[in-house]
C-alpha positions in Angstrom: 14.7 -82.8 27.5 11.7 -83.0 25.2 11.2 -79.3 25.5 14.9 -78.6 24.5 14.6 -80.9 21.5 11.4 -79.2 20.5 13.0 -75.8 20.6 16.0 -77.1 18.5 13.6 -78.6 16.0 11.7 -75.3 15.7 14.9 -73.4 15.2 16.0 -75.9 12.5 12.6 -75.5 10.8 12.9 -71.7 10.9 16.4 -71.9 9.5 15.3 -74.3 6.8 12.4 -71.9 5.8 14.8 -68.9 5.7 17.3 -71.0 3.6 14.6 -72.0 1.2 13.4 -68.4 0.9 16.9 -67.1 0.4 17.7 -69.8 -2.2 14.5 -69.0 -4.0 15.1 -65.3 -4.1 18.7 -66.0 -5.1 17.5 -68.2 -8.0 15.0 -65.6 -9.0 17.7 -62.9 -9.0 20.1 -65.0 -10.9 17.4 -65.8 -13.5 16.7 -62.1 -13.9 20.3 -61.3 -14.6 20.7 -64.2 -17.1 18.1 -62.8 -19.5 20.2 -61.9 -22.6 20.0 -58.4 -24.0 18.1 -57.8 -27.2 20.1 -58.7 -30.4 21.5 -55.6 -32.0 23.0 -55.6 -35.5 26.8 -55.4 -35.3 29.3 -54.5 -38.1 31.5 -57.5 -38.9 34.7 -58.0 -40.7 33.4 -60.9 -42.9 30.0 -61.5 -44.3 28.5 -63.8 -41.6 25.8 -66.2 -42.7 23.8 -67.2 -39.6 21.9 -70.4 -39.5 18.2 -70.0 -39.4 15.2 -72.3 -39.2 12.7 -69.8 -40.6 13.7 -68.7 -44.1 14.3 -64.9 -44.3 13.0 -64.8 -47.8 11.4 -61.3 -47.8 12.7 -57.8 -47.0 10.4 -57.7 -44.0 11.7 -60.9 -42.4 12.5 -60.2 -38.8 16.0 -61.7 -39.1 17.3 -58.9 -41.2 16.5 -56.3 -38.6 19.1 -57.6 -36.2 21.5 -59.5 -38.5 25.2 -58.6 -38.4 26.4 -56.8 -41.5 29.5 -56.3 -43.6 30.1 -52.7 -44.8 32.0 -52.9 -48.0 34.7 -50.3 -48.5 34.2 -49.7 -52.2 37.3 -48.9 -54.3 37.9 -48.5 -58.1 38.1 -52.0 -59.6 37.9 -51.2 -63.4 37.8 -47.7 -64.8 38.2 -45.8 -68.1 37.1 -48.8 -70.3 34.8 -48.3 -73.3 32.4 -50.6 -75.1 32.9 -51.8 -78.7 31.6 -50.2 -81.9 28.0 -49.0 -81.9 27.6 -49.1 -78.1 27.3 -45.5 -76.9 26.7 -43.6 -73.7 26.9 -46.7 -71.6 29.8 -45.9 -69.2 28.3 -44.0 -66.3 31.0 -45.4 -63.9 33.8 -44.5 -66.3 35.8 -42.7 -63.6 35.0 -45.1 -60.8 34.1 -43.7 -57.4 34.0 -40.1 -58.6 31.4 -40.8 -61.3 29.3 -43.5 -59.5 26.1 -41.8 -58.4 27.7 -38.4 -59.0 30.4 -39.1 -56.5 28.1 -40.0 -53.6 29.4 -43.0 -51.6 27.4 -46.2 -52.2 27.6 -47.3 -48.6 27.2 -51.0 -49.7 26.2 -53.3 -46.9 25.7 -57.1 -47.0 23.9 -59.4 -44.7 23.5 -63.2 -45.0 21.8 -66.3 -43.6 21.4 -69.9 -44.5 19.1 -72.8 -43.7 19.2 -76.5 -44.6 18.8 -75.8 -48.3 19.5 -72.2 -49.2 21.9 -69.2 -48.9 20.3 -65.8 -48.5 22.2 -62.5 -49.2 20.7 -59.1 -48.6 22.5 -56.2 -50.4 21.7 -52.5 -49.9 23.5 -49.5 -51.5 22.9 -45.9 -52.4 22.0 -44.8 -55.9 19.8 -41.8 -56.4 18.3 -42.8 -59.7 17.1 -45.9 -61.6 18.9 -46.7 -64.9 16.7 -49.4 -66.4 17.7 -49.6 -70.1 20.4 -51.6 -71.7 21.6 -51.3 -75.3 18.5 -49.5 -76.4 18.1 -49.3 -80.1 18.1 -45.6 -81.3 18.1 -44.3 -84.9 20.5 -41.4 -85.5 20.9 -41.2 -81.7 23.1 -38.9 -79.7 26.9 -38.9 -79.8 29.0 -40.3 -77.0 31.4 -37.6 -75.7 33.9 -40.4 -74.9 33.9 -42.0 -78.3 34.3 -41.1 -81.9 31.8 -43.7 -83.2 29.5 -42.4 -86.0 25.9 -42.3 -84.9 24.1 -42.4 -88.2 21.6 -45.3 -88.5 21.1 -47.7 -85.7 23.2 -47.6 -82.5 22.8 -49.3 -79.1 22.7 -46.8 -76.3 22.1 -46.5 -72.5 22.9 -48.9 -69.8 21.4 -50.1 -66.5 22.4 -50.4 -62.8 24.0 -53.7 -61.6 25.6 -55.6 -58.8 27.7 -58.7 -59.3 29.1 -61.3 -57.0 32.0 -63.7 -58.0 32.8 -67.0 -56.3 35.6 -69.4 -57.1 34.6 -72.7 -58.5 37.9 -74.3 -59.4 41.1 -72.4 -58.6 40.7 -69.4 -60.8 44.0 -67.8 -61.6 45.3 -64.9 -63.6 48.6 -62.9 -63.7 47.2 -61.0 -60.7 47.2 -64.2 -58.6 44.8 -66.9 -57.5 41.3 -66.3 -56.2 42.1 -67.2 -52.6 44.6 -64.3 -52.5 43.2 -61.6 -54.9 39.5 -62.6 -55.2 37.7 -61.7 -58.4 40.8 -60.1 -59.8 41.8 -63.7 -60.6 38.7 -64.1 -62.8 38.5 -60.8 -64.7 40.8 -58.6 -66.8 43.3 -61.4 -66.8 46.1 -59.4 -68.4 44.7 -55.9 -68.0 43.2 -55.8 -71.6 39.7 -54.9 -72.3 37.1 -57.6 -72.4 39.2 -60.4 -71.0 36.5 -61.1 -68.5 37.7 -64.6 -67.7 40.6 -66.3 -65.8 43.7 -67.6 -67.3 42.9 -71.0 -65.8 40.3 -72.4 -63.4 36.6 -71.5 -63.2 34.5 -68.7 -61.6 30.8 -68.4 -60.8 29.3 -64.9 -61.4 25.9 -63.7 -60.3 25.0 -60.5 -62.1 21.8 -58.7 -61.0 20.7 -56.1 -63.6 17.7 -53.7 -63.6 17.1 -54.2 -67.3 17.7 -57.9 -68.0 17.2 -60.0 -64.9 15.3 -58.0 -62.2 11.9 -58.0 -64.1 11.8 -61.8 -64.1 12.9 -62.2 -60.4 16.4 -63.6 -61.0 20.1 -62.7 -61.3 22.0 -63.5 -64.5 24.1 -66.6 -63.8 27.5 -66.9 -65.6 30.6 -69.0 -65.6 34.0 -67.8 -66.6 36.8 -70.2 -67.5 40.0 -70.2 -69.5 38.1 -70.0 -72.7 35.4 -67.4 -72.2 32.7 -65.8 -70.1 29.2 -67.2 -70.8 25.8 -67.9 -69.4 25.1 -71.1 -67.4 23.5 -74.0 -69.0 19.8 -73.8 -69.8 17.7 -70.9 -71.1 19.1 -67.5 -69.9 16.8 -64.9 -68.5 17.5 -62.5 -71.4 18.2 -62.6 -75.2 19.7 -59.9 -77.3 16.9 -58.1 -79.4 19.0 -57.8 -82.6 18.2 -58.3 -86.2 21.8 -59.0 -87.0 25.2 -59.8 -85.6 26.4 -56.3 -84.7 25.3 -53.5 -82.3 24.2 -51.5 -85.3 21.8 -54.1 -86.8 18.6 -52.7 -85.3 15.9 -54.5 -83.3 14.3 -57.8 -84.3 11.2 -57.4 -82.1 8.9 -54.9 -80.4 6.2 -55.3 -77.9 3.1 -57.1 -79.3 0.6 -55.0 -77.3 -0.6 -57.7 -74.9 -0.3 -57.3 -71.1 3.0 -58.8 -70.0 1.8 -60.7 -66.9 4.4 -62.9 -65.3 4.6 -65.2 -62.3 7.8 -64.7 -60.3 9.8 -67.6 -58.9 8.7 -66.8 -55.3 5.1 -67.2 -56.4 4.4 -63.4 -56.7 3.2 -61.7 -59.9 4.2 -58.7 -61.9 3.3 -56.8 -65.1 6.3 -55.8 -67.2 6.4 -52.2 -68.3 6.7 -52.3 -72.2 8.6 -49.0 -72.2 11.6 -50.9 -70.9 10.9 -54.6 -71.2 9.8 -56.9 -73.9 8.6 -60.4 -73.2 5.5 -60.6 -75.4 7.1 -59.9 -78.7 6.2 -59.4 -82.3 8.6 -58.8 -85.3 9.7 -55.2 -85.7 8.5 -54.1 -89.2 8.6 -51.1 -91.5 11.3 -49.3 -93.3 13.2 -46.9 -91.0 14.8 -45.1 -93.9 11.4 -44.4 -95.5 9.9 -43.4 -92.2 12.8 -41.0 -91.7 12.1 -39.5 -95.1 8.4 -39.1 -94.5 9.0 -37.5 -91.1 11.4 -34.9 -92.7 9.5 -34.5 -96.0 9.0 -30.9 -97.2 6.3 -32.1 -99.6 2.9 -33.3 -98.6 2.0 -34.7 -96.2 4.2 -32.1 -94.6 7.3 -31.8 -92.4 6.7 -33.3 -88.9 9.8 -31.5 -87.5 7.9 -28.1 -87.3 5.6 -29.5 -84.6 7.7 -32.3 -83.1 11.3 -31.4 -83.5 14.2 -32.7 -85.7 14.5 -35.9 -83.6 11.1 -35.8 -81.9 12.3 -33.7 -79.0 9.4 -31.2 -79.4 8.7 -28.1 -81.4 5.4 -26.1 -81.6 3.8 -29.3 -80.2 4.8 -32.0 -77.7 7.9 -34.1 -78.1 7.4 -37.7 -79.2 10.8 -39.3 -78.5 10.0 -40.5 -75.0 10.0 -44.0 -73.7 6.4 -43.7 -72.8 5.7 -44.1 -76.6 6.5 -47.7 -76.1 3.6 -48.1 -73.7 1.4 -48.2 -76.8 1.3 -51.0 -79.4 2.0 -50.1 -83.0 -1.7 -50.6 -83.8 -2.7 -48.3 -81.0 -0.3 -45.6 -82.1 -1.6 -45.7 -85.7 -5.2 -45.7 -84.5 -4.5 -42.8 -82.1 -3.1 -40.7 -84.9 -6.0 -41.5 -87.1 -8.2 -39.7 -84.6 -6.2 -36.6 -83.9 -7.9 -33.7 -85.7 -4.8 -31.5 -86.0 -3.1 -34.3 -87.9 -5.7 -35.0 -90.5 -4.0 -32.9 -93.2 -0.7 -34.7 -92.7 -1.7 -38.2 -91.7 -4.8 -39.0 -93.6 -3.2 -39.0 -97.1 -0.7 -41.6 -96.0 -1.1 -45.2 -97.1 -1.1 -48.1 -94.6 2.5 -48.9 -95.5 3.5 -45.2 -95.1 1.9 -45.1 -91.6 3.7 -48.3 -90.6 7.1 -47.0 -91.8 6.5 -43.7 -90.0 5.6 -45.4 -86.7 8.6 -47.6 -87.1 10.6 -44.4 -87.2 8.8 -43.0 -84.2 9.7 -46.2 -82.3 13.3 -45.7 -83.3 13.3 -42.1 -82.0 12.0 -43.1 -78.5 14.2 -46.3 -78.3 13.4 -50.0 -78.7 14.5 -52.2 -75.7 17.8 -53.9 -76.5 16.8 -57.2 -74.9 13.8 -59.5 -74.7 13.1 -61.5 -71.5 12.7 -65.2 -70.9 11.7 -67.4 -68.1 15.1 -69.0 -67.4 15.5 -72.8 -67.1 18.2 -75.2 -65.9 21.3 -73.9 -64.2 20.5 -70.4 -65.6 17.6 -70.3 -63.1 19.6 -70.9 -60.0 19.9 -67.4 -58.6 16.5 -66.2 -57.5 16.5 -62.4 -56.6 14.0 -60.0 -55.1 14.4 -56.3 -55.3 12.7 -53.0 -54.3 12.4 -52.0 -58.0 9.0 -52.9 -59.4 8.9 -53.7 -63.2 5.5 -52.0 -63.4 5.1 -48.5 -64.8 8.8 -47.5 -64.5 8.3 -44.6 -66.8 5.9 -42.8 -64.5 7.6 -43.9 -61.3 11.1 -42.8 -62.1 10.9 -39.6 -64.2 13.8 -37.4 -63.2 11.6 -34.7 -61.9 9.7 -37.1 -59.5 12.4 -39.6 -58.8 12.3 -40.5 -55.1 14.5 -43.5 -55.3 17.6 -43.4 -53.0 18.5 -47.0 -52.2 18.7 -50.3 -53.9 17.7 -53.4 -52.0 18.1 -56.9 -53.4 17.7 -60.3 -51.8 19.5 -63.2 -53.4 18.4 -66.8 -52.7 20.4 -69.7 -54.0 20.7 -73.4 -53.1 23.7 -74.2 -51.1 24.4 -77.1 -53.5 23.0 -77.0 -57.0 25.1 -80.0 -58.2 25.7 -78.1 -61.5 29.3 -78.0 -62.8 29.0 -74.3 -63.6 28.1 -73.3 -60.0 29.9 -72.9 -56.8 28.8 -75.6 -54.2 28.7 -74.4 -50.6 29.7 -77.6 -48.9 29.8 -76.8 -45.2 31.3 -80.2 -44.3 34.3 -79.2 -46.3 34.6 -75.5 -45.5 32.8 -72.8 -43.5 34.5 -69.9 -45.4 34.3 -68.8 -49.0 36.1 -65.9 -50.7 34.1 -63.7 -53.1 34.2 -60.4 -54.9 31.4 -57.8 -55.2 31.1 -55.1 -57.8 28.7 -52.1 -58.3 27.8 -50.5 -61.6 25.9 -47.2 -62.2 24.7 -47.1 -65.8 27.7 -49.3 -66.8 28.8 -52.8 -67.4 32.6 -52.8 -67.9 33.6 -50.1 -65.3 32.8 -50.9 -61.7 33.6 -50.2 -58.1 33.5 -52.5 -55.2 35.8 -55.0 -53.4 37.8 -57.7 -55.1 38.0 -60.0 -52.1 35.7 -60.5 -49.1 34.9 -63.6 -47.0 31.6 -65.3 -46.6 31.6 -67.1 -43.2 29.0 -69.7 -42.3 28.3 -69.4 -38.6 
């Protein structure tokens, strides 16, 4: 009996061991199959903002490599619009899709994330060159083939590349419909007339990133549009018009003062602004343009400069002098440099100090004086921090047409979910997880644009 029980006990022990081994191997096998596959970016139908605990606040943040993306099907949103008097050659997106980037599809993609404090939006699109000027002041500048505006004297010319986002703050409505149904069409062009860039009723928040006016300082321009107007948010805006008067033919009030334009960006980084395009450290623009023009074209001593440098500084027997790179030198440095050019002694030396100042003012006007000065924004105007892949340093040398290697824009927008400012949208996730928005792209333009009037931001 004892022997039989012992044999049964040994068999039970053997079965128990086998069971344990089988269970262990089964668990091991189940565990192996439960390992999730690596995350791969998927195209989504809305802009999905995924919750993160580590802020994806740089382009190299690992989150962006696998984040789902919205591919925006860009269409014509506003076309064949022209700017007002004195604003010339500023409508590179005049015909919409066919003129944007010479007809090459922008392939705009958007990705998003959020944490306990901020919303992050990464936008990428194709544009083969960098347009970095906006309303540059030119004296007797080129004609605009789309306008009959006279070009004698000062005009404002050139435009920059832009991307804009529009969010509804308070039931924006126009004859096209309300924002929830038609998106940003409810907040712009309210009756199809030019420059009615505001809703018939309600209020819209607009974030406008521009190469010329906001990118150098690390922000997007922040606007609010209501039934009365379209205007910058409260506080100091990131830009100011560099104008000596009230019109776009008034001429510049300031030029670069010659000191290095070192700035601290909102993310703690630093940059040096290229004075060929940007003015932050400013000094009054002085000299008589008319007198400088007369001296340049004089047939009496000191001599006609056009023989060597062309009628408008484009170059003759000597090099051209109407390039933006002229702005990389201060006025004092330009005068000093010409004082020491042997070939110019006959023409330059007889001039008085006032003559030289007037002539250099004219040379500035041939190359173009930046149309805006830059500020460090404050208050609600400083809400939309933006990083980009366009450095504000040495743009002239980096983006000459013959050496331009730029093919894609990348910008990263960072904004608080709740700013508690009345001129901003508040992303209150306890109230809603979805927000309608519009997005627009501009290539060397500001009134004509392509993009999508209505998309959805979904907080996941």
